[in-house]
C-alpha positions as CSV (number, residue, x, y, z in Angstrom):
1,M,-86.0,1.7,-47.8
2,P,-84.2,-0.6,-45.1
3,P,-86.3,-2.1,-42.3
4,A,-86.8,0.7,-39.3
5,I,-84.3,-0.5,-36.4
6,K,-84.9,0.8,-32.6
7,A,-82.4,3.1,-31.3
8,D,-81.3,0.3,-28.3
9,D,-81.0,-2.3,-31.4
10,L,-79.3,0.3,-33.3
11,Q,-76.5,0.7,-30.4
12,I,-75.9,-3.2,-30.0
13,L,-75.7,-3.7,-33.8
14,R,-73.4,-0.7,-33.9
15,R,-71.2,-2.1,-31.0
16,E,-71.1,-5.7,-32.9
17,L,-70.2,-4.1,-35.9
18,L,-67.4,-2.2,-34.8
19,K,-66.1,-4.9,-32.9
20,Q,-66.0,-7.3,-35.8
21,G,-64.5,-4.2,-38.3
22,V,-61.9,-4.1,-35.6
23,A,-61.4,-7.3,-35.9
24,L,-61.8,-7.6,-39.6
25,L,-59.6,-4.2,-40.5
26,C,-56.8,-5.6,-37.9
27,Q,-56.0,-9.3,-39.3
28,Q,-57.0,-7.4,-43.3
29,I,-53.8,-5.0,-42.5
30,W,-51.6,-8.3,-41.2
31,C,-52.2,-10.0,-44.4
32,W,-51.4,-6.9,-46.9
33,G,-48.1,-6.8,-44.9
34,R,-47.5,-10.5,-45.5
35,D,-48.4,-9.9,-49.0
36,I,-45.9,-7.2,-49.3
37,L,-43.6,-9.4,-48.3
38,R,-44.1,-12.5,-50.2
39,P,-40.9,-14.4,-51.1
40,E,-42.2,-15.4,-55.4
41,G,-43.0,-10.9,-54.9
42,N,-44.4,-8.2,-53.8
43,W,-48.0,-8.7,-54.5
44,L,-49.1,-5.6,-53.9
45,V,-46.9,-4.2,-56.2
46,E,-47.2,-6.9,-58.6
47,L,-51.3,-5.6,-58.6
48,G,-50.2,-1.9,-59.5
49,F,-49.6,-0.5,-56.5
50,E,-47.3,2.2,-56.5
51,R,-45.2,2.0,-53.6
52,V,-43.4,5.4,-52.3
53,K,-40.4,4.5,-49.4
54,A,-39.9,6.8,-46.6
55,P,-37.5,9.5,-46.4
56,E,-34.3,9.4,-44.6
57,D,-36.0,11.3,-41.6
58,L,-38.5,8.5,-41.7
59,E,-36.8,5.5,-42.7
60,Q,-38.5,3.6,-39.3
61,C,-42.1,3.9,-41.0
62,S,-42.7,1.4,-43.7
63,S,-43.3,2.1,-46.9
64,V,-47.2,3.7,-48.4
65,Y,-48.6,1.9,-50.9
66,T,-51.5,3.3,-53.5
67,L,-53.8,1.9,-55.6
68,Q,-55.8,4.2,-58.1
69,L,-59.0,2.6,-59.2
70,P,-61.6,3.7,-62.2
71,R,-63.7,6.5,-61.9
72,G,-61.2,8.9,-60.1
73,R,-61.2,6.3,-57.0
74,R,-58.0,5.0,-55.1
75,V,-56.9,3.4,-52.1
76,V,-53.7,4.0,-49.3
77,L,-53.0,1.1,-47.1
78,R,-51.3,1.8,-44.2
79,G,-50.2,0.1,-41.2
80,F,-52.3,2.3,-38.9
81,G,-55.6,2.0,-41.0
82,V,-56.9,2.9,-44.9
83,F,-57.6,6.2,-46.6
84,F,-60.3,5.5,-49.5
85,G,-61.0,8.8,-51.8
86,D,-63.5,9.5,-54.7
87,D,-63.2,12.3,-57.0
88,S,-67.0,12.3,-56.7
89,H,-67.3,12.6,-53.2
90,G,-64.3,13.4,-51.1
91,G,-62.7,10.8,-49.0
92,V,-63.0,8.4,-46.1
93,F,-60.5,7.1,-43.4
94,L,-60.9,4.1,-41.2
95,P,-58.5,3.9,-38.3
96,R,-57.3,-0.1,-37.5
97,Y,-58.6,0.2,-34.1
98,E,-61.4,2.0,-34.1
99,F,-63.0,0.6,-37.5
100,A,-65.0,4.3,-37.4
101,P,-64.9,5.9,-40.7
102,K,-63.8,9.6,-40.4
103,F,-64.8,12.1,-43.2
104,T,-63.3,14.5,-45.3
105,A,-63.9,16.6,-48.1
106,N,-60.4,16.0,-49.8
107,A,-60.5,13.2,-52.6
108,T,-56.5,12.9,-52.3
109,L,-53.8,12.7,-49.7
110,N,-51.2,16.1,-50.2
111,C,-48.7,14.0,-49.3
112,P,-47.7,10.3,-48.3
113,P,-49.4,9.7,-44.6
114,W,-46.4,8.4,-42.7
115,S,-48.4,9.2,-39.4
116,A,-51.7,10.2,-39.0
117,N,-51.2,13.5,-38.5
118,D,-50.5,13.7,-42.4
119,L,-53.9,13.1,-42.8
120,P,-56.2,15.8,-44.0
121,E,-58.4,17.2,-41.1
122,L,-60.9,14.0,-40.6
123,T,-64.3,14.2,-38.5
124,P,-67.3,11.6,-37.8
125,P,-69.9,11.3,-40.3
126,D,-73.1,13.8,-39.7
127,E,-76.4,14.3,-41.2
128,S,-74.7,16.1,-43.9
129,N,-72.5,13.4,-45.6
130,Q,-73.4,10.5,-44.3
131,D,-74.3,9.4,-47.8
132,A,-71.1,10.2,-49.1
133,C,-69.4,8.2,-46.0
134,R,-71.4,5.0,-46.5
135,S,-70.5,5.3,-50.5
136,M,-67.3,5.6,-49.6
137,T,-67.4,3.1,-47.1
138,L,-68.9,0.5,-48.8
139,D,-66.8,0.9,-51.6
140,L,-63.9,0.4,-49.9
141,I,-65.7,-2.9,-48.2
142,D,-66.5,-4.2,-52.0
143,W,-62.8,-3.7,-52.7
144,I,-61.2,-5.3,-49.9
145,H,-63.8,-8.5,-50.5
146,G,-62.6,-8.4,-54.3
147,Y,-58.8,-8.3,-53.0
148,E,-59.2,-11.3,-50.7
149,A,-61.1,-13.4,-53.6
150,N,-58.6,-12.1,-56.4
151,V,-56.1,-13.8,-53.9
152,V,-57.8,-17.2,-53.1
153,E,-58.0,-17.4,-57.0
154,Q,-54.6,-15.8,-58.4
155,L,-52.4,-17.5,-55.0
156,G,-54.5,-19.9,-54.0
157,I,-56.3,-20.4,-50.2
158,D,-53.3,-22.2,-48.9
159,Y,-51.0,-19.4,-49.6
160,R,-53.7,-17.0,-47.4
161,R,-54.0,-20.0,-44.9
162,S,-49.8,-19.8,-44.4
163,T,-50.2,-15.8,-43.6
164,L,-52.8,-16.4,-41.6
165,A,-50.8,-19.0,-40.0
166,D,-48.0,-16.6,-38.9
167,W,-50.4,-13.7,-37.2
168,K,-48.9,-12.7,-33.9
169,G,-47.0,-16.6,-33.7
170,G,-50.5,-18.5,-34.9
171,K,-51.6,-17.5,-31.1
172,R,-54.1,-14.9,-32.0
173,K,-57.6,-15.8,-33.1
174,S,-58.2,-15.3,-37.1
175,L,-61.2,-15.6,-39.2
176,P,-60.2,-19.0,-41.5
177,A,-59.1,-17.8,-44.6
178,E,-61.8,-19.6,-46.5
179,E,-64.5,-16.7,-44.3
180,L,-62.4,-14.0,-45.0
181,A,-64.0,-12.6,-48.3
182,G,-67.3,-13.3,-47.0
183,A,-66.9,-11.9,-43.6
184,W,-66.1,-8.3,-45.9
185,R,-69.1,-9.0,-48.1
186,S,-71.2,-9.3,-44.9
187,L,-70.0,-6.7,-43.4
188,G,-70.9,-4.4,-46.3
189,E,-74.5,-5.7,-46.6
190,T,-74.6,-4.8,-42.7
191,I,-74.1,-1.5,-43.0
192,A,-76.0,-0.7,-46.6
193,E,-79.0,-1.8,-44.9
194,H,-78.5,0.4,-41.8
195,P,-76.4,3.1,-42.5
196,A,-77.2,4.7,-39.4
197,V,-74.9,2.7,-37.5
198,L,-71.8,4.6,-39.5
199,I,-73.3,8.3,-37.5
200,P,-71.4,7.8,-33.8
201,A,-73.5,8.0,-30.9
202,R,-74.7,11.2,-29.8
């Protein structure tokens, strides 16, 4: 059982997690974008992601990248957030600038999410789906942690440093490359210990 936490302390923890999560996800989405443009080749494609190019009438949209994972799971990367689907639980979407998981009973997307309007109906987690939402959010965070650890192992820490050096022309504060994977792990541990932080305040 996780330790009991007072309501006021939970609100503080929720705000801190929100701030940390937004900063991490914004930085991570930037990193994915740079990994796509890697001079040596598209790293996401090399890892097995399926790339779907936008149709002609949406040519201003960037491609959608989907990776099928073991046990009926999948991750879909977009500039405005990340979708994680699990055939056993449904799906969650993490908006880039909110880091507030939104739940859907749909484990797969009916069409590529060129915009947020293409996503299924999403709702904040409540008591009825908190366990499923937490499980999928933790699985997604664990996958991101593994992704970053693999980048360092396969491409080297200097590669990730170079991608972050270009973030907003090097003027935007970023978490050091050496701390990125660990920060995702720490975030997951906080959510696992205090799952109620995922439920919006009433």
